Structures are given as C-alpha cells and as structure tokens.
N, C-alpha and C positions, 0 to 999 in steps of 0.2 A: 653577882658576877654578871656586866657587859660583854658584850658576843655578839651586838651588830656590823658592827668595827669587821669582828673575823669573817662573820657568812656575808657580806655584801665585797667585801677585801676579795674573799676566794672567789666569788662570782663573776665582782669586773673583771678579776684577773685573768678567770679565764673566760671570759669571750673575749679579753681583749687579745689574749697567745695564742688564742687552741691550746692549750699544751696543760700540763699537770705543774709543770716550773713555774710558768706564771701563774696560775693558782696558785701555789706556794706564797710565791712572794705578795700578790695579791691578800693571803690570808695572813702572813709574817705587817702589811705594814697595816690591816685591819686591825691587828692585836697589837698595835703599836697606837693604832688609833684610841682602841679601848681604855689604854692605861695612860689618856691624854699625852702621846708626844709623834712627836714625826720621826721621817726618816733621819736619825740620828747615828752616825760611825759610833762617835764617840762612845755615846749612849750603850752600846752594844758590850761594852768596858767593863760596865759595874754590877757584872754579873745576874745581870735580865734576860741575859741571852737564853733564846729560845732552838729548838732541833732545826725548824726553817732557818731562821736568820743564819743562822751555822753552817750552816749546808748555804747558800746565799756570798757567803763572807767565804766563804770556802774556795769555792768557783771561782768566784772574781780575784779573788787574791792569788792565787795557782796560778791564773793565764797571765795576769799580769805582771807575777814575778818572776815565772815563764821567758817574756817579754825581757826584763834585763836582765837576767841568765847570759840571752842569747843575742844582748849588744854589749856583754862585757867586754871583747875585744875590741868596739869601736863601730865594727858594722858587722849586723845579722848576716850571717852564710845563708846561701841556698840549701844548706844542710839543714840552719835550723827552720829557717820557713819548711822545710818541707815535712820537719820533724812536726812542728805544733798544727799545722794541716793536715799532718796523716794521724796524729794525736787526737784533733778533732774528729778526724772520720772514725779513728775503731771507736770513741764513744759514744758514734752517733748521734752526734747532737745533730738536731732540729732546726730550719732556718733563723730562728730566733734566737737560740742558745747559742748556736755558730756565730752571730754576729755578736751576742754579749762578749763571747772568746776571745774573739778578733780586737772586741774595742777595750778589752784589757790587755792583751799583749801588746796593742800599740801605745798604750800610755806607762805600761813597764818598758818600753823603749826610747820612752822621751827623756830628754835632758833632766836632771833633779828632781827625777822619779823619787818619794820620799821611802827606800828599801826598810829602814831600820825603824819608819815610824811605824808602816802596814807592818811589818813581821812582829813588833812588841803590839801592835791594836790585835793581830791575829793569834799571838801566843796567850793572850787574856782570854779570849774568846774561847778558844780551844779549850784553856783550864788547863786537867791534867790528863787529858786523852792521848796518850802518849804515841797509841797506833795511829790515833788521827796525824801525828806533829813528822812519827815515821813516812809517811805517805808521801804529804807532803813534800818531806828531803826527797823523798825516793826520786819523784817525779823533774826537779828540779835539778838533780843527779845526770836522770836521763836525757834532760836537756842539752846539757854544758857538753853533754858525748856525744850527740849524736852524728857528730862530725867526727868519731872516730879516733879522740884526744881533747886533752884538759891543756889549754896555757895558764900561764901564774896568774892570769887578771880573771880569768873564768875560776880558778883555784881559791883565789880570795874571796871573789863573790859567794862561792857556796861557803867557807867556813861563815864568813856573818850571818848568811839564811841559818845554816847549821848553830852556830852560838845562840844567838837570840832563839831558838826554838830549842836552848838546853842540852845540845850536843857537843861533846868536847872534841877539838882535830884528831885524836884516834879513833873515835867513834865513826868523825866521816869519812877518814882512809878506810875503815873495815868495811864501811857502807858501801864505797868507789868499786872497791875492790871486789862486793860480791854484787853489783850492781854491772861495772864492766862483766864481769866473768856470767852475768845471768845474760848479757846482752847476746856473748859470743854463742856460750850455749843453745839459749833463742835458736840464732842462726843455723846454726850444725843440727838441727832436731829437725827444722824445716827443710835442709838438705841435706839428711838424713840417705831417703832413696836413690838421692842421683851418688852415693858414696858407698853401696855396697860390695864394689869389686874395684879391687885395687886399692885405693888408699884407706880403706876402710879399717884398717890398724889401727894409723898412727890417728885418723880423726876419731876412733872410739876411746884412745888415750887424752887427748884431749879437752873430749868429754864428761870424761870422769873427772879430771882435773876443776873444772869448770864447775862440775855438779858440788863440789866439793867446798869447793868456795861459797856459790849461789849459799848453800847453808850454812856459811862461815865455822867452819870445823876442817879438817885435815887428817891425810890418809892416816894416821898414828891415831887419830882421835877411836875411843872405844865406841863399841853397837850404844851402850846408854846414852852416850852424851852426843852420838851421831843422832839418836833417832828424840833427844830430850830438845836440841836444836831446829829440829826438821819441827816437830810440835808447836816448840813457842813460834816460828814462821809461820807457821797457819794460823796459827792464833791471833796474829798481829795482823794477820793482813784479810782474813774472812770479812769478806763484803759482806752480808749480812753483820758482822759486829761494826764494821766502821760506816755502814751506811746509819745504825744506831748511836754511832757516834758523832755525827755529823758531816760523812761525805755524800756528794750530792750524790744522786739515783744516778744522774746522767755519767758520772765517773764510775760507776760501777764495775765496766767489762775493764779498764787498769789494773781494779783490784783482784777477778774474776783469773785477767790472764796470770798475775805476780803469785796465785795460789798454784795456778797450774807447772809454772817453770818450780815452782818446789817442789810440786808434789812428783813430777819426772824427775828430778835432780834424785830424790830421797828413794823412789826407785831402780833409779839406774844405780846407785853405792850398793842400794840390798842386794842390788844383781852379780854385784862383784865382788863384794864383800859379804862372803859365807862363810 
C-alpha cells in the first residue's frame, strides 16, 4: 500500500497553512497521488471519496451555495453579508479558512454559477448521509432568512437545493417553519433576562409556541411523540456524528448551537407540559 503521498501531503499541508485543516487537505491530495490521481472534483463522485475529501467539499460547497442564495434577489443585501461574516465568526475560522470561505462565497455570487451541477456532485459525495444533507440545507435556509423574510426568488432557490438533496416541497416548508421558529426562540432566550418583568407572560407564551415548532410537534402531540421528535432531532444534529459523516470540524460550532436550541426547546415544553 502506497502511503508516502499521504505522509508528505500532510506534512507540507501543515507547514504551508499552519493549521490542521490545511494538513488534512494535504493528506487528501497525497491520498489522490498515492492512487495515481490528481485533484479531480469529478473523480470524487465515483465512490472513492474519503472523510477528508468529503469535509473539504462540504465546506467549500456550503459557502459557495450560500453566496448563490444571498444573490437570489439580484443583489446581496447588507443583512446577508452580515450573516455570512457572523457565521464565519461563529465558526471561529482562522485567516486561511476564512479566506477560503470568502472565496467560495464570492464564486457563488457570480453569474452562471452551476448550482445544479454542484448540488448533484455534492449529493453523490455525501451519499445516503441524510443528517449531513439536512445540516447543509438548514444552513442555506438560515442565509435566505437572514433579513427576516423570504421572497419568491429565495424560495425558488431553496426549493431547487432541497429537490437536489432529496427533500420534497412539503419537507422544505416544514424545515422553514422550524428554522424560523428556532431563530425567534434563540433571540427570545438571549433577551429573556430583560423581559422578566412587564411582558414576560406574553413572551413566555410565544417562546413556548416556538419551542413546539422547533421540534416539529404541536401542543396536542402526546408526550411520547414529543420525546420521539426530540431524540430524532438530537441524533440528526449531534456534532460528533456529523463530523464522522463528513461535516468539517470548523463547522462543529453550528451543530452545537442547534442541539442547544433543541435541548432548550424540549426542556421548556417539559416544564409546562406536565
């Protein structure tokens, strides 16, 4: 078994980038060299991809499609730019990774960006890793909703993304409701201390409504169904599981925040639904 390409690729990647991600990319390129292959994106769709290449493709595709979604209305707004920048901050990207994310975002904004082709290849690389595809779709929904509303062009792009990832229009609508509720729930939690007096009662009611939507259940759902939905969502968004399936380590923070919101929503429902 040839391994020197992997060894040298890892070492050179680390020396050039001074970070683990660069070293992993170097390892991947060395892996391709050992197999007698060059850097061939199309080749990755033939079933020979590994975890490192899958993480690299997820990272670049996520930010390039993010740029395309942001440009859906014809012009990237300050809200979408702020979201992309804040998202990079939240992930704690170092200078090299941030530059890669920015380059991908700019490519996605360019006219003629091959969205369908990129999604088709991305889906082939991810295979049947549905949790990974779900995370990807949720990221794009958050970008589209970053200004607090969705117009027809943004919805059309999201439906295209969902379709190529294997999600129906109804499933996308359900995800939209859950993520919009999640954004509101997150804001309510952040400002909970400021609302302990006066409007606290109404705020609590709204927060509980959003908690049900985050889990994809209703007030009439049984405790068993609520618990089942909670466990399924926690399993789908578990950071360690997503990393194992191909989520870039740099994006783990996003998965952690999602599981925290799911846990907080379930805890709130359990508190009031006794």
